[in-house]
Rosetta silent file (secondary structure, phi, psi, omega in degrees, C-alpha in Angstrom):
SEQUENCE: MLEECLHRGLVRVSEVFEPILFAWHLGAPKPDPLSYERAAAALGHDAAELLLVDDSETNVSGALRSGWNAILFEDSAQLTRELSATGLSA
SCORE:     score description
SCORE:     0.000 S_00000001
   1 L     0.000  -43.584  179.975    8.353   -6.050  -13.474 S_00000001
   2 H   -60.681  -42.914  179.643    6.354   -6.109  -10.225 S_00000001
   3 H   -58.861  -41.978  177.570    3.207   -5.111  -12.055 S_00000001
   4 H   -64.736  -37.476  179.468    3.667   -8.022  -14.461 S_00000001
   5 H   -62.916  -29.266  179.485    4.226  -10.404  -11.519 S_00000001
   6 L   -67.140  -16.229  177.475    0.803   -9.515  -10.150 S_00000001
   7 L   -98.107   -2.738 -176.989   -0.654  -11.180  -13.234 S_00000001
   8 L  -129.485  -96.128 -174.002    1.500  -14.296  -12.851 S_00000001
   9 L   -69.580  -23.856 -178.955    3.345  -15.425   -9.725 S_00000001
  10 L  -110.209   30.574 -177.100    1.680  -12.959   -7.364 S_00000001
  11 H   -56.038  -37.267 -179.332   -1.881  -13.397   -8.615 S_00000001
  12 H   -57.303  -38.675  178.140   -3.123  -14.047   -5.061 S_00000001
  13 H   -62.734  -47.644 -178.261   -2.089  -10.530   -4.059 S_00000001
  14 H   -71.031  -19.190  175.151   -4.011   -8.947   -6.923 S_00000001
  15 H   -76.666  -30.433 -176.560   -7.047  -11.113   -6.108 S_00000001
  16 H   -88.203  -40.548 -176.069   -7.121   -9.833   -2.527 S_00000001
  17 L  -111.638  117.916 -178.981   -6.205   -6.176   -3.047 S_00000001
  18 L  -143.567  127.066   -3.872   -8.001   -4.263   -5.768 S_00000001
  19 L   -82.507  166.729  171.975   -7.006   -1.842   -7.106 S_00000001
  20 L  -111.961  123.335  179.842   -3.262   -1.831   -6.638 S_00000001
  21 L  -102.417  145.378  177.526   -1.646    1.515   -7.412 S_00000001
  22 L  -114.764  137.364 -177.177    1.972    1.992   -8.376 S_00000001
  23 H   -55.716  -36.901 -177.757    3.863    5.184   -7.558 S_00000001
  24 H   -67.191  -19.681  174.792    5.177    5.447  -11.117 S_00000001
  25 H   -79.917  -21.522 -175.649    1.573    5.731  -12.366 S_00000001
  26 H   -88.315  -10.932  178.444    0.935    8.630   -9.978 S_00000001
  27 L    77.374   13.295  177.079    3.778   10.802  -11.277 S_00000001
  28 L  -150.442  128.720 -178.790    5.359   11.172   -7.836 S_00000001
  29 L   -80.371  151.017  170.064    7.597    8.661   -6.061 S_00000001
  30 L   -69.330  142.961    7.115    7.133    7.556   -2.484 S_00000001
  31 L   -96.227   23.989  176.870    7.746    9.081    0.051 S_00000001
  32 L   -55.626  125.471  179.873    6.830   12.336   -1.712 S_00000001
  33 H   -53.717  -29.659  178.699    3.590   13.535   -0.035 S_00000001
  34 H   -61.689  -33.329  179.696    2.171   14.166   -3.520 S_00000001
  35 H   -64.401  -41.279  179.503    2.235   10.416   -4.235 S_00000001
  36 H   -70.781  -37.888  177.877   -0.002    9.696   -1.242 S_00000001
  37 H   -62.507  -46.446  179.794   -2.273   12.629   -2.083 S_00000001
  38 H   -67.249  -36.560  177.652   -2.703   11.446   -5.672 S_00000001
  39 H   -64.445  -44.051  178.597   -3.261    7.858   -4.575 S_00000001
  40 H   -60.557  -43.061  178.726   -5.993    8.937   -2.152 S_00000001
  41 H   -64.023  -42.963  179.814   -7.639   10.960   -4.914 S_00000001
  42 H   -62.926  -33.171 -179.347   -7.398    8.043   -7.379 S_00000001
  43 H   -86.476  -15.308  179.346   -9.008    5.759   -4.816 S_00000001
  44 L    72.756   33.030 -179.062  -11.665    8.302   -3.857 S_00000001
  45 L  -134.214  156.552  172.443  -10.934    8.057   -0.127 S_00000001
  46 L   -73.130  153.624 -178.292   -9.554   10.228    2.633 S_00000001
  47 H   -54.142  -41.109 -176.563   -6.015    9.424    3.737 S_00000001
  48 H   -64.882  -14.462  179.779   -7.212    8.128    7.133 S_00000001
  49 H   -92.770   -2.571 -170.852   -9.227    5.432    5.357 S_00000001
  50 L  -110.877  154.632 -179.095   -6.232    4.033    3.474 S_00000001
  51 E  -128.613  128.175  172.022   -3.523    1.509    4.252 S_00000001
  52 E  -105.802  131.317  171.118   -0.040    1.294    2.767 S_00000001
  53 E  -115.016  121.607 -174.660    1.913   -1.949    3.106 S_00000001
  54 E  -149.103  152.568  178.415    5.550   -1.436    2.180 S_00000001
  55 L   -94.220    8.691  179.629    8.938   -2.937    2.985 S_00000001
  56 L  -110.488  121.375  176.999   10.562    0.499    3.250 S_00000001
  57 H   -59.736  -35.921  179.247   10.564    2.329    6.589 S_00000001
  58 H   -62.040  -44.714  179.809   10.944    5.588    4.662 S_00000001
  59 H   -68.985  -39.138  177.322    7.787    4.946    2.634 S_00000001
  60 H   -63.189  -44.153  178.116    5.828    3.811    5.689 S_00000001
  61 H   -61.958  -40.989  177.561    6.905    6.961    7.551 S_00000001
  62 H   -61.285  -41.829  178.334    5.876    9.087    4.560 S_00000001
  63 H   -64.241  -44.988  179.552    2.446    7.481    4.504 S_00000001
  64 H   -61.821  -42.282  177.519    1.978    8.012    8.228 S_00000001
  65 H   -63.416  -26.966  179.691    3.005   11.692    7.888 S_00000001
  66 L   -88.817    5.597  176.065    0.412   11.997    5.097 S_00000001
  67 L    91.458    4.393  179.025   -2.348   10.698    7.375 S_00000001
  68 L   -82.325  162.857  163.198   -2.467    7.149    6.054 S_00000001
  69 E   -84.775  148.712 -177.837   -2.430    3.918    8.033 S_00000001
  70 E  -153.289  145.333  177.086    0.721    1.973    7.219 S_00000001
  71 E  -126.681  129.976  173.476    2.354   -1.369    7.949 S_00000001
  72 E   -81.301  117.156 -179.226    6.036   -2.086    7.482 S_00000001
  73 L   -76.670  125.713  175.545    6.206   -5.444    5.693 S_00000001
  74 L  -115.474  -45.292  175.433    8.714   -7.862    7.210 S_00000001
  75 L  -162.524  169.232 -173.637    7.277  -11.271    6.260 S_00000001
  76 H   -65.367  -35.058  179.098    3.936  -12.839    5.412 S_00000001
  77 H   -65.276  -44.243  178.321    3.282  -14.107    8.947 S_00000001
  78 H   -63.661  -43.046  179.717    3.847  -10.646   10.436 S_00000001
  79 H   -63.470  -42.356  178.324    1.675   -9.020    7.765 S_00000001
  80 H   -59.486  -44.902  178.050   -1.110  -11.531    8.382 S_00000001
  81 H   -60.281  -47.385 -177.299   -0.983  -10.790   12.132 S_00000001
  82 H   -68.897  -37.609  176.001   -1.065   -7.035   11.596 S_00000001
  83 H   -66.349  -39.333  177.713   -3.856   -7.185    9.028 S_00000001
  84 H   -62.139  -39.163 -179.901   -5.856   -9.436   11.365 S_00000001
  85 H   -64.497  -27.899  179.023   -5.362   -6.913   14.177 S_00000001
  86 H   -91.949   -5.649 -176.836   -6.897   -4.218   11.968 S_00000001
  87 L    84.401   12.566 -177.279   -9.745   -6.465   10.805 S_00000001
  88 L  -107.764   22.033 -177.466   -8.353   -6.543    7.269 S_00000001
  89 L   -62.988  147.221 -178.527   -7.179  -10.154    7.092 S_00000001
  90 L   -88.454    0.000    0.000   -7.472  -11.815    3.721 S_00000001
């Protein structure tokens, strides 16, 4: 359902972030370290170059343990502030 929303109500998200990977496409759910490993491989980047934005503390912790950068999503204002602090504002 979320994937479909990115083509409709959440189009702005898919315009800003490309590509968007879904754990179910990777064959391993978050926070399984394999999901982050496969995502990094699919994106062609080292873990330290990648950012996960998620509303789950468990998933954010998993990403951090896997060497990723990660932001716990609370609301759009907070996310905007944190992305701006990293230089990744949209």
